[in-house]
BANU-394569 format. One line per field, with one value per atom (N, C-alpha, C): residue number from 0; atom name; x, y, z. Coordinates in Angstrom, 2 decimals. Example, Ala and Ser with C-alpha at 12.3 -4.5 7.8 and 13.67 -1.06 7.14 Angstrom:
REM residues 2
num <- 0|0|0|1|1|1
atome <- N|CA|C|N|CA|C
u <- 13.19|12.30|13.20|12.85|13.67|12.90
v <- -5.69|-4.50|-3.30|-2.25|-1.06|0.03
w <- 7.80|7.80|7.80|7.08|7.14|7.87
***
This chain:
REM residues 151
num <- 0|0|0|1|1|1|2|2|2|3|3|3|4|4|4|5|5|5|6|6|6|7|7|7|8|8|8|9|9|9|10|10|10|11|11|11|12|12|12|13|13|13|14|14|14|15|15|15|16|16|16|17|17|17|18|18|18|19|19|19|20|20|20|21|21|21|22|22|22|23|23|23|24|24|24|25|25|25|26|26|26|27|27|27|28|28|28|29|29|29|30|30|30|31|31|31|32|32|32|33|33|33|34|34|34|35|35|35|36|36|36|37|37|37|38|38|38|39|39|39|40|40|40|41|41|41|42|42|42|43|43|43|44|44|44|45|45|45|46|46|46|47|47|47|48|48|48|49|49|49|50|50|50|51|51|51|52|52|52|53|53|53|54|54|54|55|55|55|56|56|56|57|57|57|58|58|58|59|59|59|60|60|60|61|61|61|62|62|62|63|63|63|64|64|64|65|65|65|66|66|66|67|67|67|68|68|68|69|69|69|70|70|70|71|71|71|72|72|72|73|73|73|74|74|74|75|75|75|76|76|76|77|77|77|78|78|78|79|79|79|80|80|80|81|81|81|82|82|82|83|83|83|84|84|84|85|85|85|86|86|86|87|87|87|88|88|88|89|89|89|90|90|90|91|91|91|92|92|92|93|93|93|94|94|94|95|95|95|96|96|96|97|97|97|98|98|98|99|99|99|100|100|100|101|101|101|102|102|102|103|103|103|104|104|104|105|105|105|106|106|106|107|107|107|108|108|108|109|109|109|110|110|110|111|111|111|112|112|112|113|113|113|114|114|114|115|115|115|116|116|116|117|117|117|118|118|118|119|119|119|120|120|120|121|121|121|122|122|122|123|123|123|124|124|124|125|125|125|126|126|126|127|127|127|128|128|128|129|129|129|130|130|130|131|131|131|132|132|132|133|133|133|134|134|134|135|135|135|136|136|136|137|137|137|138|138|138|139|139|139|140|140|140|141|141|141|142|142|142|143|143|143|144|144|144|145|145|145|146|146|146|147|147|147|148|148|148|149|149|149|150|150|150
atome <- N|CA|C|N|CA|C|N|CA|C|N|CA|C|N|CA|C|N|CA|C|N|CA|C|N|CA|C|N|CA|C|N|CA|C|N|CA|C|N|CA|C|N|CA|C|N|CA|C|N|CA|C|N|CA|C|N|CA|C|N|CA|C|N|CA|C|N|CA|C|N|CA|C|N|CA|C|N|CA|C|N|CA|C|N|CA|C|N|CA|C|N|CA|C|N|CA|C|N|CA|C|N|CA|C|N|CA|C|N|CA|C|N|CA|C|N|CA|C|N|CA|C|N|CA|C|N|CA|C|N|CA|C|N|CA|C|N|CA|C|N|CA|C|N|CA|C|N|CA|C|N|CA|C|N|CA|C|N|CA|C|N|CA|C|N|CA|C|N|CA|C|N|CA|C|N|CA|C|N|CA|C|N|CA|C|N|CA|C|N|CA|C|N|CA|C|N|CA|C|N|CA|C|N|CA|C|N|CA|C|N|CA|C|N|CA|C|N|CA|C|N|CA|C|N|CA|C|N|CA|C|N|CA|C|N|CA|C|N|CA|C|N|CA|C|N|CA|C|N|CA|C|N|CA|C|N|CA|C|N|CA|C|N|CA|C|N|CA|C|N|CA|C|N|CA|C|N|CA|C|N|CA|C|N|CA|C|N|CA|C|N|CA|C|N|CA|C|N|CA|C|N|CA|C|N|CA|C|N|CA|C|N|CA|C|N|CA|C|N|CA|C|N|CA|C|N|CA|C|N|CA|C|N|CA|C|N|CA|C|N|CA|C|N|CA|C|N|CA|C|N|CA|C|N|CA|C|N|CA|C|N|CA|C|N|CA|C|N|CA|C|N|CA|C|N|CA|C|N|CA|C|N|CA|C|N|CA|C|N|CA|C|N|CA|C|N|CA|C|N|CA|C|N|CA|C|N|CA|C|N|CA|C|N|CA|C|N|CA|C|N|CA|C|N|CA|C|N|CA|C|N|CA|C|N|CA|C|N|CA|C|N|CA|C|N|CA|C|N|CA|C|N|CA|C|N|CA|C|N|CA|C|N|CA|C|N|CA|C|N|CA|C|N|CA|C|N|CA|C|N|CA|C|N|CA|C|N|CA|C|N|CA|C|N|CA|C|N|CA|C|N|CA|C|N|CA|C|N|CA|C|N|CA|C|N|CA|C|N|CA|C|N|CA|C|N|CA|C
u <- 142.65|142.43|141.44|140.87|140.36|141.16|140.98|142.37|142.67|141.47|141.56|142.77|142.83|143.55|145.08|145.14|146.37|147.25|146.09|147.13|147.05|146.35|146.71|148.13|147.70|149.17|150.28|150.32|151.97|152.27|151.11|151.15|151.82|151.36|152.00|153.22|153.90|154.75|155.74|155.56|156.47|156.97|155.87|155.57|156.68|156.23|157.33|158.88|159.15|160.88|161.80|160.34|161.40|161.82|161.38|161.81|163.36|163.84|164.60|166.22|167.39|168.77|168.47|168.55|168.70|168.69|167.01|166.81|167.30|167.84|168.52|170.00|170.41|171.95|171.83|171.12|170.89|170.82|169.79|169.41|170.45|171.36|172.81|173.63|173.56|174.78|174.34|173.11|172.82|173.23|172.46|173.03|174.28|175.26|176.74|177.17|176.72|176.82|176.52|175.55|174.97|175.20|175.16|174.95|176.08|176.87|177.81|177.58|177.44|177.85|175.93|175.50|173.71|173.68|174.80|174.66|175.18|176.16|176.98|176.29|175.97|174.40|173.59|173.57|171.67|172.71|173.63|174.11|174.88|174.72|175.47|174.15|172.94|171.82|171.48|171.39|170.92|171.69|173.00|173.43|172.86|173.12|172.74|170.90|170.30|168.63|168.97|169.38|169.78|170.42|171.50|171.93|170.55|170.35|169.37|167.80|167.52|166.44|167.21|167.96|168.67|168.84|169.26|169.41|167.95|167.29|165.84|165.18|165.05|164.48|165.17|166.96|167.37|166.71|166.41|165.72|164.56|163.58|162.38|161.49|161.33|161.22|159.73|159.25|157.85|157.93|156.81|156.56|156.03|156.50|155.29|154.00|153.38|151.78|152.03|152.45|153.20|154.41|154.49|155.46|157.03|158.23|159.69|159.90|160.66|162.01|162.86|163.23|164.54|165.68|166.61|167.03|168.31|169.24|170.52|170.06|171.20|171.35|170.51|170.62|170.22|169.14|168.50|166.74|166.28|166.91|166.22|165.95|166.64|166.37|165.80|165.60|164.94|163.46|162.99|162.19|161.39|161.64|160.98|159.95|158.77|158.42|158.70|158.73|158.93|160.48|161.03|159.87|159.96|159.70|159.53|160.76|161.50|163.11|162.35|161.75|160.89|160.28|160.14|158.80|159.87|161.11|161.89|162.79|163.35|164.41|163.38|162.53|161.38|160.65|161.03|160.41|161.94|162.84|164.13|164.42|164.52|164.65|163.54|162.48|161.79|161.81|161.78|162.11|163.54|164.72|165.34|165.33|164.95|164.60|163.60|162.69|161.68|162.34|163.29|164.29|165.19|165.82|166.84|166.08|165.51|165.14|163.67|162.59|161.61|161.08|159.90|159.42|158.18|156.83|155.83|155.56|156.07|156.23|156.95|157.71|158.40|157.72|157.51|156.41|155.17|154.41|153.44|153.89|154.67|155.29|155.69|156.49|157.12|156.28|155.36|154.33|153.30|153.41|152.14|153.03|154.35|155.13|155.30|155.36|156.03|154.61|153.40|152.25|151.90|151.89|151.94|153.05|154.09|155.29|154.61|154.11|154.17|152.52|152.01|150.60|151.41|151.79|151.85|152.45|153.68|153.96|152.84|151.60|150.97|149.96|149.98|148.68|149.66|150.86|151.56|151.97|151.29|151.47|152.54|153.72|154.87|154.86|154.18|153.95|152.79|152.43|150.88|151.60|150.28|150.31|150.88|151.27|152.18|153.84|154.41|155.82|155.72|154.65|154.95|155.18|153.93|154.30|155.55|156.33|156.99|158.30|158.13|159.26|159.06|158.42|158.31|158.77|158.48|158.90|160.34|160.68|162.57|163.29|162.49|163.58|163.11|161.74|162.03|162.31|163.02|164.20|165.26|165.83|166.70|167.19|166.33|166.32|166.87|166.06|166.16|167.32|167.67|169.55|170.32|169.94|170.97|171.28|170.37|170.01|170.71|170.41|170.32|171.80|172.25|173.39|174.22|173.89|174.96|175.74|174.93|175.47|176.61
v <- 62.68|60.80|60.04|59.42|58.46|57.28|57.01|56.41|54.69|54.85|52.94|53.08|54.61|54.62|55.03|55.98|56.32|54.74|53.64|52.59|51.39|51.79|50.95|52.17|53.04|53.73|53.19|53.36|52.90|51.79|51.06|49.54|49.27|49.37|49.44|49.86|51.11|51.50|50.55|49.94|49.79|48.21|47.74|46.31|46.76|47.27|47.69|47.66|47.84|48.00|46.45|45.59|44.34|44.28|45.31|45.11|45.96|46.47|47.46|46.75|47.44|46.73|46.65|47.94|48.05|46.42|46.02|44.63|43.40|43.73|42.29|42.19|43.73|43.42|42.94|43.26|42.25|40.87|39.96|38.59|38.28|38.87|38.13|38.43|39.37|39.47|37.99|37.94|37.43|35.43|35.30|34.17|33.53|34.66|34.46|34.21|33.72|33.34|31.79|31.87|30.10|29.52|29.93|29.81|30.13|30.54|31.20|30.95|29.52|29.87|30.03|29.70|30.37|31.96|32.43|34.06|34.07|33.97|34.43|34.58|32.78|32.70|33.84|34.28|35.51|36.36|36.87|38.16|38.24|37.52|37.83|37.63|36.92|36.97|38.39|38.75|40.26|41.83|41.52|42.13|41.83|40.53|40.20|41.36|40.69|41.37|42.75|43.44|45.07|45.65|44.70|45.27|45.41|43.64|43.32|44.83|44.83|45.65|47.08|47.61|49.09|48.99|47.77|48.00|47.77|47.05|47.18|48.29|49.02|50.72|51.65|51.53|52.24|52.27|51.15|50.56|51.39|50.52|50.55|51.82|53.15|53.98|54.27|53.88|54.28|55.09|56.08|56.83|55.98|56.48|55.75|56.61|55.69|56.66|57.65|58.63|59.64|60.31|60.34|60.96|61.53|61.20|61.56|62.60|63.70|63.88|63.08|64.32|63.19|64.11|64.82|65.71|65.21|63.96|63.75|62.28|61.55|59.88|59.63|59.23|58.15|58.45|59.67|60.28|59.70|59.84|58.86|57.34|56.89|55.43|55.36|55.89|55.50|56.27|57.47|58.01|56.78|55.61|54.88|53.61|53.07|52.31|51.13|50.71|49.27|48.85|47.80|46.76|47.18|46.63|47.01|46.32|46.85|46.28|45.58|46.42|45.50|43.97|44.15|43.00|41.91|42.20|41.38|40.61|41.76|41.48|40.30|40.96|39.93|38.59|38.68|37.13|36.10|37.14|36.16|35.49|36.76|35.89|34.48|34.94|34.05|32.48|32.75|31.60|30.96|31.69|31.04|29.95|31.14|30.36|29.56|29.47|28.20|27.04|27.79|26.07|25.55|26.40|26.03|24.94|25.43|25.22|24.03|24.25|23.21|23.00|24.16|23.88|25.01|24.35|24.84|25.92|26.00|27.43|28.55|27.88|29.83|29.29|28.60|28.78|29.94|29.44|30.20|31.67|31.17|32.93|34.10|33.16|33.69|34.75|33.71|34.16|34.98|34.90|36.26|37.22|37.52|38.20|39.13|37.96|38.67|39.67|38.60|39.05|41.02|41.21|42.48|43.01|42.72|43.92|44.12|43.64|43.63|44.67|44.14|45.16|46.16|46.09|47.47|48.70|48.35|49.15|49.37|49.39|49.62|50.41|49.84|50.73|52.41|51.84|53.63|54.38|53.69|54.31|54.75|53.57|53.35|52.33|51.76|51.33|50.30|49.81|49.89|47.99|47.31|45.52|45.15|45.20|44.71|44.97|46.23|46.47|45.05|45.28|44.25|42.86|42.63|40.80|40.73|41.57|41.53|41.40|42.13|41.84|40.72|40.38|39.06|37.85|38.26|36.59|37.15|38.14|38.22|37.76|38.01|37.72|36.25|35.53|34.50|33.00|34.02|33.40|33.23|34.49|34.55|33.94|33.63|32.55|31.24|30.89|29.77|29.32|30.25|30.25|29.84|31.29|31.30|29.56|28.82|27.45|26.32|26.50|25.40|25.54|26.66|27.26|27.94|27.93|28.70|30.03|30.96|32.04|32.55
w <- 51.89|51.17|52.57|52.00|53.07|53.54|55.13|55.83|55.11|54.35|53.36|52.19|51.35|50.52|51.20|52.29|52.40|53.21|54.05|54.70|53.13|52.64|50.88|50.44|49.92|49.65|50.40|51.53|52.46|52.01|52.25|52.28|50.64|49.83|48.52|48.06|49.26|48.86|49.61|50.68|51.63|50.77|50.36|48.80|47.70|47.73|46.59|46.10|47.83|48.51|47.97|47.89|47.78|46.41|45.40|44.08|43.86|45.32|45.27|45.08|44.52|44.67|46.36|47.21|48.66|49.33|48.94|49.23|48.71|47.64|47.10|47.90|48.21|48.47|49.54|50.77|52.15|51.75|50.69|50.31|49.91|49.40|49.20|50.53|51.06|52.30|53.02|53.17|53.96|53.47|52.00|51.24|51.45|51.44|51.67|52.46|53.47|54.80|55.08|54.04|54.41|53.08|51.58|50.57|49.65|49.63|48.37|47.17|46.32|45.23|44.96|45.40|45.27|45.12|46.42|46.17|45.25|45.23|43.77|41.75|42.27|41.30|41.16|41.99|42.26|41.89|42.59|42.58|40.62|39.88|38.36|38.05|37.86|37.73|37.58|38.52|39.31|37.79|37.59|37.13|35.98|35.66|33.80|33.54|34.67|34.39|34.96|35.11|35.18|34.25|33.26|32.10|31.06|30.89|29.89|30.06|31.24|31.33|30.65|31.32|30.38|29.04|28.49|27.00|26.55|27.02|26.72|26.53|27.82|28.08|27.27|26.59|25.98|24.24|24.26|22.85|23.04|23.68|23.59|25.26|24.27|25.25|25.42|26.63|26.75|27.82|28.04|29.12|29.90|31.73|32.34|32.28|33.40|33.45|33.98|34.95|35.30|35.19|34.19|32.97|34.03|33.79|34.42|33.73|34.24|32.91|32.72|31.75|30.79|30.46|31.63|31.42|31.45|32.41|32.44|31.82|31.50|30.91|31.53|32.46|33.87|33.87|33.74|33.94|32.44|31.66|30.35|30.67|31.08|31.42|32.43|33.68|34.61|34.17|33.22|32.80|31.88|31.44|30.83|31.50|31.00|31.64|31.73|30.41|29.87|29.50|30.40|31.05|32.82|33.57|34.89|35.35|35.99|36.63|38.19|38.40|40.16|40.04|38.78|38.43|37.89|36.95|36.30|37.68|38.67|40.42|41.16|41.27|42.16|41.65|40.19|39.46|39.55|39.64|39.60|40.44|41.43|43.12|43.54|43.65|43.71|43.27|41.48|40.25|41.24|41.64|41.97|42.63|44.60|45.91|45.26|44.22|44.24|43.81|42.65|41.68|43.48|44.06|44.83|45.81|46.16|47.86|48.01|46.47|46.16|47.56|47.61|49.13|48.62|49.23|48.89|49.93|50.92|51.79|50.87|49.84|49.71|47.99|47.76|46.40|46.61|47.74|47.93|48.58|49.17|49.97|48.44|48.05|46.88|45.56|45.26|44.24|44.53|46.33|46.71|46.67|46.91|47.08|45.55|45.23|43.96|42.49|43.13|42.79|43.33|44.38|45.58|44.78|44.31|43.73|42.54|41.57|40.25|40.68|41.33|41.60|41.88|43.16|43.69|42.45|41.47|40.29|39.74|39.56|38.75|39.59|40.79|41.59|42.19|42.18|42.11|40.94|40.12|38.33|37.94|38.15|37.53|36.34|35.99|35.35|34.75|33.66|32.90|33.16|33.29|33.20|32.32|31.44|30.10|30.58|31.08|31.65|33.04|33.45|34.64|34.74|33.47|32.58|32.20|31.14|30.71|31.74|32.76|33.57|34.19|34.38|35.08|34.20|33.03|32.20|31.89|32.22|32.23|33.16|34.19|35.68|35.58|35.37|35.19|34.06|32.92|31.82|31.91|33.26|33.43|34.57|35.66|36.68|35.69|34.92|34.48|33.51|33.04|32.71|33.93|34.45|35.68|36.59|36.93|37.43|36.51|35.28|34.39|33.81|33.82|32.71|33.79|35.03|35.98|35.24|35.17|35.01|35.27
***
């Protein structure tokens, strides 16, 4: 494998971790120290996103670009490509932070991170473009609901 591909693979594998639950646990723990209401709202919104995405994956079963085994119940959920939960999580976080802090720095950084996470999911052959775009849509809609209605 050429060095360029090796570096890009490792970079995008690292970027995709910004869509994992471990990252969100750390973000919420940090926010709990400074912004308790925001942290709790984000936590509840993330739970809602997880449940909604699991529900969609159970109903609409679409193979990933590289198929995964479907032995156990949770394997059946994880093996489905649509929607991208990583994309839903990152767009939820970015949208809520932008709406809460209203700062151009967070807008540019957040949007860039969102695009990179979405691209990483496609590049790593975990999702198709449609999965990522729908994940973004879910995250943005849930964030709007969470901020304006207070989940």
